[in-house]
N, C-alpha and C positions, 0 to 999 in steps of 0.2 A: 782727518778732521773730525773733532768731537762733536756728537751729533747731540742735540738738546732733547731731553725727554719729552714725548709727547703728553698733554694735558688732556685727561679723560673727562670730558664733559656729560657724560651720561648721569642723569638725574640720581639714579640708584647708587650708582657707583661713588659718586661724590658725598651721598649720606652715609654710604657704608663704611669709606675709608675713616671720615670725621668719626662716626661712632667705635670704629674699631682703633684708631691711634691718637683721637684728642685724649688729653686727660680730662676729668670730669671738671675741673677748674675751669677748663678751657670750654669744653662743649655744653656747658649747662647754662652760656649766656644766650638762651635762644628764646625770643619773644613771642613767636608766632606758634601757634599750634602744630602746623607744619611749616617745616624748615624752607626759607625763602633764599634763593641762590642768584646771584647776581653775575653776569659775564660782561657788561658794557655800561659805560656811563659818559654821558656828553653833556655840557653845562647843569641844568639842574634835573636831568633825567637819567633813569636807569632802567636797563632791560635785562630781565633774566635770562636764564640759561634756554627758555624755549622762545624767547623773542619777545616776551609782554612788557610792556613798557608801562614804567611807573614815573610819577612826580616824586622828586627826591624831597621830602619836608624835614627830612633827619640829617642831610649833609654827612652821612656816614659817622654819627654820633659826634656832629659840629666839626667834623674835620675838614670837610670840603669847603672852604670860605670864596673862592672866585669861580668855581664849577669845576665837575668832572672834566678831566682830559683838556684842560685850558690850554691851547696852542704855546702860549709865551712860557708857562709853567714846565710843560712839556719839553719845549726846546732849551731851556734854562737845565734841566735835567741833563737831558740827553748831551748836552756840550761839555759839561761838567766831569759828566761819568766815563766820559772818552778820553778825557785827560787823568783824571785821579780820582778813584771811587771813595778814598778814603784817606786823611791824614791827621794821625792822632795829635792832640793838642799838645804833646810835648814838642812839636815842630810846627811851622809856622805856615800857614796859608791866606790869601786875601780875602777868599769869599765869606768865611765867618767874620773877620774882622769889618769887612762893609757892612753885613748885614748889622753886626752890633751898632755901627754907627748910625745905622738907618733907623733902628728902633731906638734909639738915645734920641735922637731927633723928633720922635713922636712923644715923647715926655715932658711934663712941664720945665719952662725954663727957671734959671736960678739955682738948680741944683747939680752936682756933680754924679752922673748916673753911671755905672758900670753893669757889664751884661754876662752871665755864666750859661751857657748852652747846654742843655740836658736830652736825653734821649725821649724823654715823657714827661707828663704833666704830673705825673705821680711823683717821679723823681725830682723834679722842681718844686714841688711842694716838700717833700722831706728835706730839700736842701734851704728851703726858706725858714723852715722850724728849726735847722740846726744853725744857720746864720743868726736868728733872732737870738736864740738861747745863748750862743758864743758871745755875741756883740753885747747883750746887756749882762750877761752873767746871772740870769735869772731863770727859773724854771717854769713856772705857771704859766699856761697860754689859754686864751679864751677861745671857743668857736661856737657857731648856731647849730642848734638841735637838729635842722633838716638841711645843713650845709653838706655839700658833696666835693671832696678834693681829691679821691684816688683810693686804690685799692691795697699799696704797698702799707708796710706795716705803721710807718708814721703818718702816712697820709688817711689810712684807715682809722686811726685814733683820733684824727682830728673831723671825720667824718661823723654827721650825726645821725644817719640812717640805719635803722637796725640791720636792714636786709644787705647791707655792705659790711658789717662786722662780725667777724668771725668768733666763736665762741672759745676764745683765749684771752688772757691777760693782754691787753693793750697797753700802748705807752702812758706812763704817768704824767701828773701835770697836765692834763688836759680836761677842763671845765667848760660843759656845754652850757648855753644860755638861749632864753628862750628866742623865737623867730619873730622879728617884727612884722609877720604876716597880717596884712591889712584886711583879708578876707577870713581866715579863720584862727587868728593867733589867740593865745590863751589869755591875753590880756583885751582882746579886741582890737577896736583901729584906734590910731593913733602911736604917737613915737614915745612920748616921754615915759610910760609906762614899761618899755622894753629898754629904755637908757637905765630906769632905776633898777631892773634886774641886774645889769651889769654891775652896779655900785652893790646889789646885795651879794652877788657873786663874788666878788673882790672882798668884801668883808667876812663873806662867811665861809668861802671855801678854797682860798689861797691864802697865802703868807703875809700878803698885802703888796708883795714885789711882783710885777709881771714881765716875762719875755715877750707876748704881744697878742695880738687877737687878729684872727684870720676871717675875711668876709669876703663872699661874692655878691657884687653889687645887684647882679640878677641871678639868684640862685637857677641853677640848671635842673640836674637831677631832683632838685628839691620841690621841681616843680612851676619853674619861671616865676618866681617870687621875687618882686624888686624890692629893694630896700627904701623904705620911705622917707621922705624928705627931712632932712635933721639927723636921721639915725646915725650915718657913718661919720657925721663929724662929730658928733656927740660923743659915739664909741672911741673915736680916735683920741679926744680930748682925755677921757676918762683913762684910757690905756696909758697913755704918755703919762699923765699925771703920777701914775705908778710904775714908770720906768720902763715901759713897754712899749711894741714898734706895731703899727698898723702894716697887716700884709694884706694884700688885695688881691683876691685870684681872679685873674681875667680870662681864665682857660676859657670857658665858652663863650663870656659876652665880650671878650675884647675884638679888636680888628674890624672896626665900623658895624659890628652885628647891629647894635642897638639904634644906629642910624642919626642919633642928634651928638654922638661924640666918637671918636676913633675909641677911645677907651670908654667905659661905663662908669668908672669913678668920675668922669669930667664933670658931671651931671649934679655932682653932690658937694662940690666944694671943699675937698678933702685932697691931698697928695699921697700917696702912700710913702713909706718907707722902703718896703720891698713888696715887689709886684711879680706874681707868677702868670706865664703867658704858656700857651701850647695850642693843641689843636689846629685852629684855622692859621696859625702860623706858617704850615708848610704844606696846604691843601692836599694831604692825605699822607705825605712825605715825614716819617718820624722826626720830630723836632719840637722841643719846648726851651724857655728860658726862664731865668731869673733876672730880672733887671732891679737894681738896688743901689743906693747910694753908697758911694766910693767908700766914705768912711766907717760905713757898715761892713763890707765886704773885706776890709782891711783886719779885720778881728780872726780872718781864718790864715792870715800869714803865718809861716811855718808849717803849717799840716798841709799834707796832701787831700784833696778831694777832686775825685776824677771818674768821669763818665767814659765808657771806652768809646761809643759813638758819638757823643757830645760835639758839637761843632764839626759835624760830618759837612764835608764840602758840598756834598751833593743835595742834602737836606738843606742847606744852607743858601744854595743856589736858587732852591724851589721858594725859600723864603724871601730871597731878595724879588723875585719874581710876583710873587703874592702882593709884595707892598707897591710895586710898580702897577699891576694892574688895578688894584684897590682903588690908585688913584688915578690911573689914567679913563677907567671905565667908572669913575664917578660911582663906586657902588655903595658908599657912605650914603648918600643921597638917594641912592637906590632902594637901600634897605629901608629909609624911612618912609618914604613915599609908596612902596609896594607892601611893606609891614602894614602900615596906617590902613589902607584899603581893603587888605584882607582882616584884619582886625574888625572892621566894619562890618564885612561879611558874616563873620562867624559872630557876633554881636545880634545881628539880624536874626540868625540862627537860633539864638540863646532866646529870642521871643517865641519861638515857635516849640520850642522843647523844655519841660519843666526841669528835666533832669541835667540842663545845665546850669550849673550852679554860679560859676562866674567865666569871663572871658577876659583874658588881660595879654598884655604883650608891650614892647618897647622895639620898633624896629622889626627886624626879622628875628626876634625871640618871643613867641607866642603860646598862648596854652588855652585850653578848656578843661576847665574843672567839673568832673562829674561827679552828682549827689543823688541820694536816693530821694532826698526830700529838702527842698529849698530853705525850708525854714530849722530844720534841725542841722542842717549841712552834714549830714552821715555820709562818708564816704562812698560813692558809687563805684566799688572796684569791680563787681562783677560786670556792669552795665559799660566800663569802660574798656573791660576786654572784649566785650560782645562789638562795640561801636568799633574798636581797634581792629578787631578781626574782620569785620565787613570792609573797613576801610581799605584793607590790602585788595578785596576783590575789586572794588572802584579806584583802583590804579593809585592810590596812596600809599607811601610809606612815611610813617613817624614813629613815636615812640609814647609808651605807658611810663610816666614818672609820678614823683612825688611818695612820701613817705606811705599812702596807701594803694599806691599805682592805680589813682584814680585821677589822674590829670594825663590829656592827649596833648604831649609838647611837641611843638613846631620850631625847627631851627634850620632852614632849608638853605642852601648855597644863596649867597648874595647878589646872583645873577637870577634869582627869579623874577619875572616879569609882569607887568601888568595884564598881559595877554593870557599869563596862569589864573589870574586872580578868580575869575567867573568858573573856570572849569574846576578847580579846587574846592571853591562855595557848593557846587553842585554835587560832587563828590562825596564831600565832608555830608550835605544834608543826606544823600542818599544811602550814606553810610548809617544815618541813626536811623533812618526809616526801616532798611534793611535789618538792622538790630532789634527793631521793636520796642524801644524804649522810648518813655513818654517824655 
């Protein structure tokens, strides 16, 4: 009988193998000064290789939606893996088709929606860009300056954050417009100036015909920036008037995370033409999807577009289980309740620390923006790093985000409970105190 090789959990050995055998492109994404190694997770908690417990406020980059090692998801995955680990999409299997039907049921009625499964969010973003260009016959595409959509060539071209853009010629026809950031936007607060910027960009930087515009209803890596009231609707009107499509990126904000809707776009009075979903859809198993109007998808007829592991039945079994858990455990309502309570605690903290320039959040998408001075709003990049490093020592896992890495981003599993709120608040306050920032 074949013996499965043992895993070496010695800390030094783990780090040595990573340093020796990982490519630079993979090992460089290391947020902490000293690498953090995880061995086990359960619900909203993680344990490192030494047995230290942490509260996961990052959800493994928003991928863990219903909790680490959720028994319903685990059972569904194991059952499917025992029957058939993979079925390429040139053949048929019921599990992906069931999941497609269930995803369509979450979308606005009155439209004929279809689903294309991919392996990752970045792949799905690339497909959405291709769909928009093929179906409209147009090239020019709008994106937001602090939007993040992935690191593949197409997704990177849409991304507006310099740290994710490599020093090579990226895809042409992409035009970035100012974010309607209500805290530090270039035009200040309000919506109309940012809509006017779209008009100016169309007139001055494009041929006047658009393929589309991509928007995150709540920017993730951009620093938990929610689109203000009226912006998405106004943007959609302008883009569609020039022949383009509204592409909504719900990779981070979807699947009940914002609390007041299953999808974040529901709060904005718009319906997408194309929507990209990923991360929380599989609760850690590789899965993403493009949900699109049928007439748009038909533009791809006659051409092959293939993702080797797209619609993998094991990942799709996880996706079906996620939808079941979200519904039966009422995690959308939980996100609203727990997120609201935690944001309240963070705003109390803001009253005691001048370096906290802004606290914002919707559901379980939350952020603390750190500044050197509240009046100038100069990004507190160094201060953020100090608090971030301290938070690990106080048992919290979160991330540094935003264009200046001056935002503490919190996107925990949706099972985070009211019992966790006080402990998180105390750990956060202890982190600011230890960092010695005022």
